[in-house]
MMTF fields as JSON, N, C-alpha, C and O atoms, coordinates in Angstrom:
{
  "mmtfVersion": "1.0.0",
  "mmtfProducer": "UNKNOWN",
  "numBonds": 327,
  "numAtoms": 328,
  "numGroups": 82,
  "numChains": 1,
  "numModels": 1,
  "chainsPerModel": [1],
  "groupsPerChain": [82],
  "chainIdList": ["A"],
  "bondAtomList": [4, 2, 8, 6, 12, 10, 16, 14, 20, 18, 24, 22, 28, 26, 32, 30, 36, 34, 40, 38, 44, 42, 48, 46, 52, 50, 56, 54, 60, 58, 64, 62, 68, 66, 72, 70, 76, 74, 80, 78, 84, 82, 88, 86, 92, 90, 96, 94, 100, 98, 104, 102, 108, 106, 112, 110, 116, 114, 120, 118, 124, 122, 128, 126, 132, 130, 136, 134, 140, 138, 144, 142, 148, 146, 152, 150, 156, 154, 160, 158, 164, 162, 168, 166, 172, 170, 176, 174, 180, 178, 184, 182, 188, 186, 192, 190, 196, 194, 200, 198, 204, 202, 208, 206, 212, 210, 216, 214, 220, 218, 224, 222, 228, 226, 232, 230, 236, 234, 240, 238, 244, 242, 248, 246, 252, 250, 256, 254, 260, 258, 264, 262, 268, 266, 272, 270, 276, 274, 280, 278, 284, 282, 288, 286, 292, 290, 296, 294, 300, 298, 304, 302, 308, 306, 312, 310, 316, 314, 320, 318, 324, 322],
  "bondOrderList": [1, 1, 1, 1, 1, 1, 1, 1, 1, 1, 1, 1, 1, 1, 1, 1, 1, 1, 1, 1, 1, 1, 1, 1, 1, 1, 1, 1, 1, 1, 1, 1, 1, 1, 1, 1, 1, 1, 1, 1, 1, 1, 1, 1, 1, 1, 1, 1, 1, 1, 1, 1, 1, 1, 1, 1, 1, 1, 1, 1, 1, 1, 1, 1, 1, 1, 1, 1, 1, 1, 1, 1, 1, 1, 1, 1, 1, 1, 1, 1, 1],
  "groupList": [{"groupName": "UNK", "atomNameList": ["N", "CA", "C", "O"], "elementList": ["N", "C", "C", "O"], "formalChargeList": [0, 0, 0, 0], "bondAtomList": [1, 0, 2, 1, 3, 2], "bondOrderList": [1, 1, 2], "singleLetterCode": "X", "chemCompType": "L-PEPTIDE LINKING"}],
  "groupTypeList": [0, 0, 0, 0, 0, 0, 0, 0, 0, 0, 0, 0, 0, 0, 0, 0, 0, 0, 0, 0, 0, 0, 0, 0, 0, 0, 0, 0, 0, 0, 0, 0, 0, 0, 0, 0, 0, 0, 0, 0, 0, 0, 0, 0, 0, 0, 0, 0, 0, 0, 0, 0, 0, 0, 0, 0, 0, 0, 0, 0, 0, 0, 0, 0, 0, 0, 0, 0, 0, 0, 0, 0, 0, 0, 0, 0, 0, 0, 0, 0, 0, 0],
  "groupIdList": [1, 2, 3, 4, 5, 6, 7, 8, 9, 10, 11, 12, 13, 14, 15, 16, 17, 18, 19, 20, 21, 22, 23, 24, 25, 26, 27, 28, 29, 30, 31, 32, 33, 34, 35, 36, 37, 38, 39, 40, 41, 42, 43, 44, 45, 46, 47, 48, 49, 50, 51, 52, 53, 54, 55, 56, 57, 58, 59, 60, 61, 62, 63, 64, 65, 66, 67, 68, 69, 70, 71, 72, 73, 74, 75, 76, 77, 78, 79, 80, 81, 82],
  "secStructList": [7, 7, 7, 7, 7, 7, 7, 7, 7, 2, 2, 2, 2, 2, 2, 2, 2, 2, 2, 2, 2, 2, 2, 2, 6, 6, 4, 4, 4, 1, 4, 4, 4, 1, 6, 6, 2, 2, 2, 2, 2, 2, 2, 2, 2, 2, 2, 2, 2, 2, 2, 2, 2, 2, 2, 2, 2, 2, 2, 2, 2, 2, 2, 2, 2, 2, 2, 2, 2, 2, 2, 2, 2, 2, 2, 2, 2, 2, 2, 6, 6, 7],
  "xCoordList": [0.663, 0.097, 0.682, 1.859, 0.298, 1.088, 0.435, -0.733, 1.463, 1.216, 0.67, 0.823, 0.019, -0.524, 0.239, 0.026, 1.557, 1.913, 1.698, 1.603, 1.654, 0.956, 2.056, 3.149, 1.788, 2.52, 2.308, 1.189, 3.658, 3.489, 2.94, 3.12, 1.982, 1.273, 2.06, 2.047, 2.538, 3.731, 2.731, 3.269, 1.6, 0.592, 0.189, 0.109, -0.063, 0.055, 0.895, 0.747, 1.917, 3.262, 3.726, 4.299, 3.319, 3.997, 2.701, 3.234, 1.555, 0.562, 0.778, 0.338, 1.384, 1.871, 2.532, 2.263, 3.894, 5.179, 4.922, 5.4, 4.183, 3.79, 2.875, 3.161, 1.695, 1.754, 2.317, 1.931, 3.448, 4.39, 5.529, 5.785, 5.873, 6.278, 5.953, 6.674, 4.343, 3.772, 3.865, 4.236, 3.491, 3.6, 4.959, 5.009, 6.06, 7.547, 7.241, 6.995, 7.18, 7.387, 6.495, 6.567, 5.636, 4.839, 5.507, 4.971, 6.643, 7.646, 7.821, 7.361, 8.427, 9.282, 8.405, 9.022, 6.743, 6.443, 6.383, 6.059, 6.785, 7.141, 7.82, 8.722, 7.75, 8.494, 9.887, 10.659, 10.322, 11.547, 11.903, 12.382, 11.692, 12.266, 12.968, 13.932, 12.673, 12.875, 14.425, 14.805, 15.026, 16.197, 16.18, 17.131, 15.2, 14.855, 14.459, 13.7, 14.657, 14.551, 12.761, 12.619, 11.892, 10.662, 10.897, 10.811, 11.077, 11.105, 12.246, 12.078, 13.241, 14.4, 13.669, 13.807, 13.161, 12.207, 11.266, 11.356, 10.056, 9.634, 9.98, 9.485, 10.952, 11.607, 12.271, 12.479, 12.864, 13.325, 11.881, 11.832, 10.737, 9.937, 9.573, 9.445, 9.392, 9.241, 10.127, 9.846, 11.372, 12.622, 11.964, 11.303, 12.149, 11.781, 10.328, 10.077, 9.618, 8.547, 8.541, 8.0, 9.43, 9.491, 10.628, 10.725, 11.404, 12.212, 11.383, 11.642, 10.299, 9.282, 8.801, 8.68, 8.347, 7.533, 8.146, 7.723, 9.965, 10.799, 10.82, 11.144, 10.472, 11.199, 10.136, 10.293, 9.016, 7.373, 7.65, 7.596, 7.93, 7.58, 8.562, 8.042, 10.003, 11.188, 10.684, 10.601, 10.049, 9.829, 8.338, 8.075, 7.64, 6.61, 6.731, 5.756, 8.037, 8.637, 9.248, 9.016, 10.14, 10.672, 10.133, 10.67, 8.886, 8.001, 7.222, 7.092, 6.954, 6.428, 7.432, 7.04, 8.639, 9.783, 10.02, 10.074, 10.134, 10.264, 8.57, 8.659, 7.986, 6.586, 6.611, 6.032, 7.416, 7.451, 8.361, 8.307, 9.021, 10.747, 10.146, 10.419, 9.247, 8.759, 7.74, 7.617, 7.181, 6.444, 7.054, 6.435, 8.334, 9.072, 9.648, 9.814, 9.989, 10.891, 9.888, 10.314, 8.637, 7.459, 7.26, 7.102, 7.289, 6.954, 8.349, 8.244, 9.416, 10.558, 10.609, 11.005, 10.225, 10.068, 9.241, 9.549, 8.138, 6.801, 7.794, 7.903, 8.203, 8.655, 9.98, 10.478, 10.431, 12.001, 11.54, 12.311, 10.044, 9.874, 9.082, 9.039, 8.629, 7.583, 8.732, 8.427],
  "yCoordList": [-0.744, 0.177, 0.977, 0.863, 2.193, 3.118, 4.184, 4.249, 4.87, 6.238, 7.237, 7.393, 7.721, 9.018, 9.856, 9.933, 10.865, 11.449, 13.279, 13.702, 14.031, 15.092, 16.411, 16.65, 16.829, 18.054, 19.123, 19.528, 19.825, 21.61, 22.269, 22.06, 23.41, 24.199, 25.863, 26.925, 25.522, 26.293, 28.061, 28.988, 28.139, 29.326, 29.918, 31.119, 28.725, 28.883, 29.889, 30.94, 28.87, 29.486, 30.948, 31.731, 31.042, 32.476, 33.243, 34.257, 33.311, 34.14, 34.105, 35.104, 33.154, 32.895, 34.09, 34.961, 33.816, 34.576, 35.866, 36.733, 36.306, 37.678, 38.325, 39.485, 37.68, 37.991, 38.272, 39.073, 37.277, 37.635, 39.138, 40.004, 38.913, 39.811, 41.482, 42.479, 41.229, 42.442, 42.927, 44.017, 41.998, 41.891, 42.345, 43.334, 41.636, 42.311, 43.433, 44.115, 43.856, 45.328, 46.509, 47.738, 45.568, 46.601, 46.434, 46.924, 45.76, 45.849, 47.149, 47.679, 48.07, 48.538, 50.024, 50.979, 49.841, 50.742, 50.477, 51.294, 49.099, 49.047, 49.851, 50.308, 50.228, 51.081, 50.411, 51.111, 49.651, 48.624, 47.95, 46.822, 48.644, 47.937, 49.033, 48.687, 50.477, 51.314, 52.206, 53.354, 51.113, 51.222, 52.074, 52.712, 51.911, 52.511, 53.75, 54.085, 54.799, 55.912, 56.459, 57.426, 55.877, 56.055, 56.232, 57.264, 55.391, 54.934, 56.069, 56.553, 56.471, 57.217, 58.973, 59.856, 59.108, 60.157, 60.483, 61.5, 59.29, 59.354, 59.673, 60.563, 58.77, 58.718, 59.914, 60.232, 61.032, 62.418, 63.251, 64.034, 63.138, 63.391, 63.904, 65.071, 62.503, 62.037, 62.936, 63.665, 62.546, 63.533, 64.68, 64.992, 65.393, 66.958, 67.44, 68.618, 66.54, 67.122, 66.785, 67.36, 65.589, 65.717, 66.752, 66.892, 67.419, 68.421, 69.486, 70.391, 69.639, 71.204, 70.838, 71.816, 69.842, 69.672, 70.169, 71.105, 69.251, 69.608, 70.961, 71.506, 71.83, 73.251, 73.874, 74.664, 73.916, 73.908, 73.905, 75.027, 72.946, 72.124, 73.122, 73.929, 73.273, 74.533, 75.44, 75.823, 76.171, 77.678, 77.774, 78.851, 76.824, 77.164, 76.793, 77.006, 76.149, 75.698, 77.221, 77.732, 77.767, 78.91, 80.238, 81.171, 80.24, 81.593, 80.84, 81.633, 79.902, 79.531, 79.887, 80.076, 79.984, 79.85, 81.408, 81.884, 81.945, 83.935, 83.892, 84.954, 83.699, 84.201, 84.042, 84.788, 82.83, 82.418, 83.131, 83.218, 83.5, 84.465, 85.833, 86.328, 86.417, 87.461, 87.792, 88.775, 86.641, 86.418, 86.345, 86.707, 85.858, 85.593, 86.65, 87.013, 87.208, 88.837, 89.632, 90.212, 89.63, 90.701, 90.387, 91.266, 88.915, 88.798, 89.237, 90.161, 88.782, 89.284, 90.887, 91.365, 91.605, 92.951, 93.578, 94.492, 92.881, 93.025, 92.644, 93.555, 91.823, 91.071, 91.826, 91.905, 92.229, 93.093, 94.584, 95.365, 94.934, 96.361, 96.461, 97.557, 95.476, 95.659, 95.051, 94.964],
  "zCoordList": [0.197, 0.152, -0.077, 0.264, -0.737, -0.85, 0.386, 0.767, 0.786, 2.259, 0.973, -0.239, 1.991, 1.17, 1.879, 3.089, 1.113, 1.368, 1.106, -0.046, 2.055, 1.845, 1.081, 1.595, 0.39, -0.285, 0.347, 0.661, 0.658, 0.934, 0.078, -1.121, 0.658, 0.323, 0.001, 0.622, -0.958, -1.367, -1.085, -0.48, -1.541, -2.0, -0.415, -0.156, 0.647, 1.522, 2.455, 3.078, 2.151, 2.782, 2.584, 3.341, 1.406, 0.655, 1.335, 1.784, 1.602, 2.23, 3.661, 4.228, 4.488, 5.519, 5.925, 6.752, 4.765, 5.398, 4.992, 5.724, 3.846, 4.007, 5.092, 5.39, 5.798, 6.815, 8.263, 9.114, 8.273, 8.97, 8.981, 9.816, 7.913, 7.612, 7.46, 7.433, 7.367, 8.107, 9.379, 9.814, 9.865, 11.402, 11.977, 12.708, 11.657, 11.79, 11.656, 12.652, 10.623, 10.252, 11.162, 11.157, 11.928, 12.994, 14.405, 15.399, 14.475, 15.784, 15.762, 16.774, 14.818, 14.831, 15.719, 16.191, 15.755, 16.545, 18.146, 19.007, 18.328, 19.932, 20.482, 19.78, 21.507, 22.425, 22.467, 21.812, 22.828, 22.974, 21.903, 22.02, 20.478, 19.603, 18.968, 18.284, 19.039, 18.277, 18.837, 18.609, 19.62, 19.928, 21.631, 22.082, 22.146, 23.459, 23.246, 24.155, 22.274, 22.173, 22.714, 23.463, 22.329, 22.699, 24.651, 25.317, 24.93, 26.72, 27.176, 28.295, 26.5, 26.946, 26.687, 27.534, 25.791, 25.909, 26.977, 27.664, 27.138, 27.984, 29.394, 30.085, 29.738, 31.272, 31.27, 32.441, 30.219, 30.406, 30.573, 31.521, 29.738, 30.285, 31.6, 31.968, 32.42, 33.768, 34.761, 35.713, 34.093, 34.919, 35.071, 36.062, 33.99, 33.869, 34.645, 34.898, 34.899, 35.213, 37.166, 38.11, 37.045, 38.487, 38.879, 40.098, 38.213, 38.856, 38.817, 39.61, 37.983, 38.182, 39.084, 39.822, 39.622, 41.115, 42.006, 42.684, 42.234, 43.387, 43.386, 44.442, 42.169, 42.588, 42.777, 43.708, 42.306, 43.056, 44.497, 45.0, 45.289, 46.614, 47.179, 47.949, 46.955, 47.218, 47.603, 48.77, 46.126, 46.251, 47.316, 47.85, 47.49, 48.446, 49.867, 50.588, 50.48, 51.3, 51.895, 52.991, 50.726, 50.991, 51.14, 51.738, 50.47, 51.035, 52.775, 53.708, 52.901, 54.104, 55.163, 56.314, 54.865, 55.396, 56.039, 57.173, 54.575, 54.956, 55.616, 56.232, 55.734, 56.754, 57.819, 58.609, 58.22, 59.318, 60.352, 61.579, 59.629, 59.918, 60.416, 61.51, 59.432, 59.477, 60.84, 61.57, 60.791, 62.085, 63.383, 64.384, 63.437, 64.455, 64.837, 66.002, 63.823, 63.844, 64.807, 65.806, 64.482, 64.734, 66.286, 67.133, 66.567, 67.941, 68.65, 69.457, 68.483, 68.833, 69.042, 70.106, 68.065, 68.261, 69.377, 70.141, 69.29, 70.179, 71.706, 72.528, 71.881, 73.425, 73.524, 74.647, 72.79, 73.082, 73.501, 74.057, 73.137, 72.844, 74.551, 75.11, 75.084, 76.262, 77.414, 78.603]
}
């Protein structure tokens, strides 16, 4: 008896390879595939925003410190004058 040997379907293989090529081409859009450029840019943006937040917090603490010092000076002047 002769065995039924299946033959390759080259048309199906060509279509599948075309689809693989399309989807491999889309890998360039993945953040880690573009050499990390997108991730580095995003990280830089995050670091800049953290720096801006730190500056804003420092500015507010400096303002509060100046107000407190002014009030302490006013209290000190009242106590000294009395």
